[in-house]
C-alpha positions in Angstrom: 23.0 -7.5 -18.4 22.9 -3.8 -19.0 19.7 -3.0 -17.1 18.6 -5.0 -14.0 15.0 -4.6 -13.1 13.3 -5.7 -9.9 10.3 -5.1 -7.6 7.4 -6.8 -9.4 4.9 -9.0 -7.6 1.3 -9.7 -6.8 -0.8 -7.0 -5.2 -4.5 -6.4 -4.6 -6.3 -3.6 -6.4 -5.6 -0.3 -4.7 -2.2 -1.4 -3.5 1.2 -0.2 -4.3 4.5 -1.5 -5.7 7.8 0.1 -6.5 9.9 -1.1 -9.4 13.7 -0.5 -9.6 16.0 -0.6 -12.5 19.8 -0.4 -12.0 22.2 0.5 -14.8 25.9 1.2 -15.2 27.0 4.7 -14.5 27.8 5.3 -18.2 24.4 4.2 -19.4 22.6 6.1 -16.8 24.3 9.3 -17.4 23.7 9.3 -21.2 20.1 8.1 -21.3 16.5 9.1 -20.8 15.2 6.2 -18.8 11.8 4.7 -19.1 9.3 2.1 -18.1 7.2 0.2 -20.6 4.7 -2.6 -20.1 3.2 -5.4 -22.1 -0.1 -6.9 -21.0 -1.2 -10.3 -22.2 -2.4 -10.1 -25.8 -1.4 -6.5 -26.2 1.5 -4.6 -27.6 4.1 -3.0 -25.5 3.2 0.5 -24.4 4.9 3.4 -22.7 4.3 3.9 -19.0 6.7 6.7 -18.1 10.0 8.3 -19.0 12.4 10.6 -17.2 15.1 12.6 -18.9 18.7 13.0 -17.7 17.7 16.2 -16.0 14.7 14.6 -14.3 11.8 15.7 -16.4 9.0 13.1 -16.3 6.5 12.1 -18.8 3.5 9.7 -18.2 1.0 7.8 -20.2 -2.5 9.2 -19.6 -3.5 5.9 -18.1 -1.1 6.2 -15.1 -1.0 9.9 -14.5 -1.7 10.7 -10.9 -1.0 7.2 -9.8 2.5 6.4 -10.9 5.7 8.4 -10.2 9.0 7.9 -12.0 12.2 9.1 -10.5 15.9 8.6 -10.9 18.7 8.5 -8.3 21.8 9.6 -10.1 24.1 8.6 -7.2 22.8 5.0 -7.4 22.3 4.9 -11.2 18.8 3.6 -10.6 15.4 4.6 -11.9 12.2 3.9 -10.0 8.6 3.5 -10.7 6.3 4.0 -7.7 2.9 2.6 -8.6 0.0 3.5 -6.3 -3.7 2.8 -6.6 -3.0 -0.1 -8.8 -5.8 -1.5 -11.0 -6.2 -5.0 -12.5 -5.6 -3.4 -15.9 -2.1 -2.5 -14.8 -1.2 -6.2 -14.8 1.7 -6.7 -17.3 5.3 -7.4 -17.6 7.2 -4.1 -17.0 10.4 -3.4 -18.8 12.9 -0.6 -18.1 14.6 1.1 -21.1 17.6 3.2 -21.8 16.5 5.3 -24.7 19.6 6.4 -26.5 21.3 3.0 -26.4 18.0 1.1 -26.8 18.8 -1.2 -23.9 16.1 -3.2 -22.3 15.8 -4.8 -18.9 14.7 -8.4 -18.5 11.1 -7.5 -17.5 9.4 -7.9 -14.1 5.9 -9.2 -13.7 3.3 -7.1 -12.0 -0.1 -8.7 -11.2 -3.0 -6.8 -9.7 -5.9 -8.9 -8.4 -9.4 -7.5 -8.2 
């Protein structure tokens, strides 16, 4: 497994979760890392990405609520999700852009 994602779960609307995705040092050092999600009946969509130098990019739907970060010492990318909404319910996947590696997906469920 190239990317190992964790941290999903069930939370009430307005709550918070933090997702983590660990990679090998080589993959981490060469890739923009990202989080994507797929909600039931919908196509996979971008949530956020962060470049090797730490520049983030967010989907409009999560701006101001989610924060992506990367810890280069731990080869891990995080997605801090605050003020969660039921429409954030999805399977979240981490991605290493250059190698096109995908994590196994972690379920996030937000109840109303």
